[in-house]
N, C-alpha and C positions, 0 to 999 in steps of 0.2 A: 456915165450914165447906166443907171438899172433900171431895170423894167420890171416891177413887182406886183403881185396880187397880193392885196390887203385881204387878211382871213376875219381879222376882229380888232377891235381896239379896247385899249384898258386905260382907263381915266382914274384909276386909283392913285395914282401920285399925285393927282390935284388936289390941292387943300378944299375941304368942303366949302360950295358955294362962290369957289374962285372961277373967275372965268378964264384964268389961261393958266399955263403952267406945264409939267411935262406929262406929257403923253407917250405910252408906248403901244406898238401895233405888232401883232404876228401876220407874217406875210411868207410868200414864196418867191424863190428867184429860180430860174431855168438856167441851164449850161449843158454844153453837148457832151454828155458820158460818153456816147458811141456815134459810130456813123450813122445808125438811123433811128436813133430816140435819145430825147433830151433826160436829165434827170432834174428834179424838183431840191430846193433847199429850203428849209425852215431858215428865216432870218427876222431878228428880232428889230424893229424900226423905232427909233426915239427922235423926238423934237420937243422943242417949247414952242407952245401953239397955244391960241385960244381955243375953247370951245367949237366956237363958229368956225373955224378952219380947219377941226380934224378932218384927216382923210376919211373917207366913206368904203365901209365894208363890202366886200364882194365887187370893187373896181379893180382895175388896173393902172397903175401911175407910172410916171417916169419921175427920178430922182437924182438928184447929185447931192452926195454926203462923203462922210469920212467912216471907212469900215474899222471895227476893232474885232478880231477873234481872240476870244476867250477862252480859255482851257474847260473842257466840260459843258459847255453852253453853246448853243446856238450863234453863229455870227450876227453882229449889231452893225447898223447903219444908221449913224448920226446924220441927220438932214435939217434944213431950214425949208418949213412950210412954202416960204415964198420960191423957193425952187423945185416944187411938186407939181408935175402938169399931168390931168388925169387922159387917161387913152379912150377907155372904154368901160362900158361892165363885161366882168369876166366871161359872161356865156357867148360875148360876141369875139372875140378874141381866138383866131386860131394859128397865129405865128408870131412868136414873142422876138422883139429884138435883142439881140447879145448884149450882155453887161459888159461895156468897157470900162476901163479903170486907168487912173493914173498913179504909178506908185513913186516916192520919194523915199530912198532908205539908203544903207548901208550893205554891201554887197559882203555874206559872210562864208559862202562856199562856190565852188563853180568845178564844172567837171574839166577834167584834165585835157589840155590840147590834142593829144593822140588820139581823142574819140570823133575828131574831125575828120571828114566832111560833114560829120552827123550833125544832129541840132545840139546847139549848147544848153545847158541846165545850169541854172544857179540860183542861191536862196539869198534873200535881202532880209533884214530886219527892220521893222517897221514899228513905230510908236505914235501912241494918241492918248487923249486922258479918257478913262472910263470913267462913266458916271456912278458905276456900281462900286468899284474899290475907291473911288474918291484917289485916284493916282494916276501916273503915268505906266502905260501897260505897253509891252513889247511881243510883237508875234513877227512869225516867219512867214514869208509867201514864197512859193517854189515858182519860177520863170523858166519857159521853153522857147530858145530863139533861132531861128533857121539862120544859117551862115551868110544868107543874103541882106540880113537888118542891117541896115548902116551903124558906124561905130560900133557893133559887135566886138571887135577888139579891145575896147575900152571896158569890158566887163573883168574886171581884176580884182582879187577880195581885197577890201577895204576901202573901195572904191565908193563915191557917193553919187548915185545916180538917180535919174528921171527915167521909167520906164513906161511905156503905153501900151495898152492890148486889150484881150479880153478873157475874161474867165473861162477856162475851158475845163476845169474840174476841182474836185473839191474832196479831201481825203477827212471822213468822219473821225479816224481814229486819232489822228493828229492834229485835227481843225484848223486844217491848213489847205490855202488856195493854190491851185497852179492857174499861172497865166501865161496865154498864147503872145508873145509879144511880137508887135509891129515896130516899134521905135525905142531907141537909147537914146540918152543926153548925159553927157557927163555936167555935174554942175560945180566941182570944186576946182576944175582946172589945174589940180597939182597931183602928185605923186600919191599914191594910197594913204590910207592912215595906217596908224602903227599895228602892225600885226602880232598876233599869238601863233606860237608854232603848235601848241599842245594840239596833242591828236582828239578831233571831234568825230564822231561817227556822221556817215556818209546819208544824208539826208533823203536820199534815192532810193527807196524801198523796192525797187524792180529789180534788183542785182545787175544793170546793166553797166553801172560805174562802178568803178575799183573802190576800196574803202578810203575814207579821206584820212587815215593815218599815214597811208603810202603815198601823201599828195603833199608836195609842196606849197600848196594854195592855203592851208591853215583856216584862220579864223581871224577876224578882226577883233580887237580889244576894245568893247563898245562902252565900258566904263570908263576907259580914259578919255573916250572922244564923245561923252553924252553932251557937253556942252557946245561942241562943234557942230551939231547936228541937229536943228532945230524944226520943228513940225515934220517929223519924217512919219507921213503918213498915206495911206494908200488909200484914194479916193475914187469914187464913180459918180 
């Protein structure tokens, strides 16, 4: 569930005089950048909707949809208008609920076990249909989980997981969300998918974790498993 402030709407994608079609919005979502303040992130909202059902500018809504992180552009959230609920006018809201997400994806990288009992950091690859490129688009999301999260030992490279949590950060340089993990569920019930041990760069840029090339974690061979994982999306 995402709580977003609608800044403006763009109906230019609608055919002339058409009563319904693709409508795009510019909006803001907040996340706890530090302990004492929040950061605002520009988000492109996209829905197939009628003009009459369009979201109103300068109001706050809760939405359920699918995220796509696109290089060099704002994150996009695709949603169905039926799943949009108005909260209030933006001038009346003083505290915003956190943005909760559920991600289905393949684990691409994870920190070494020697870092226990500190938080486990791992990266999952997700994919969904991008209306702009008219193709399936893959993107990575960074997750952090404390060791008391149930089934945390199931986080292995190549595993297909459902992860539930909330947005705790965003890298504008890498266009990557960081998610604070609340729960982990294994979906395939079997061993990890085929692993390619080619060295890859450690996605953690804070220098706390060792270089990926020295890790046996490797990465998943996603091209070989594209048909095995369907609707690999991160939703909110």
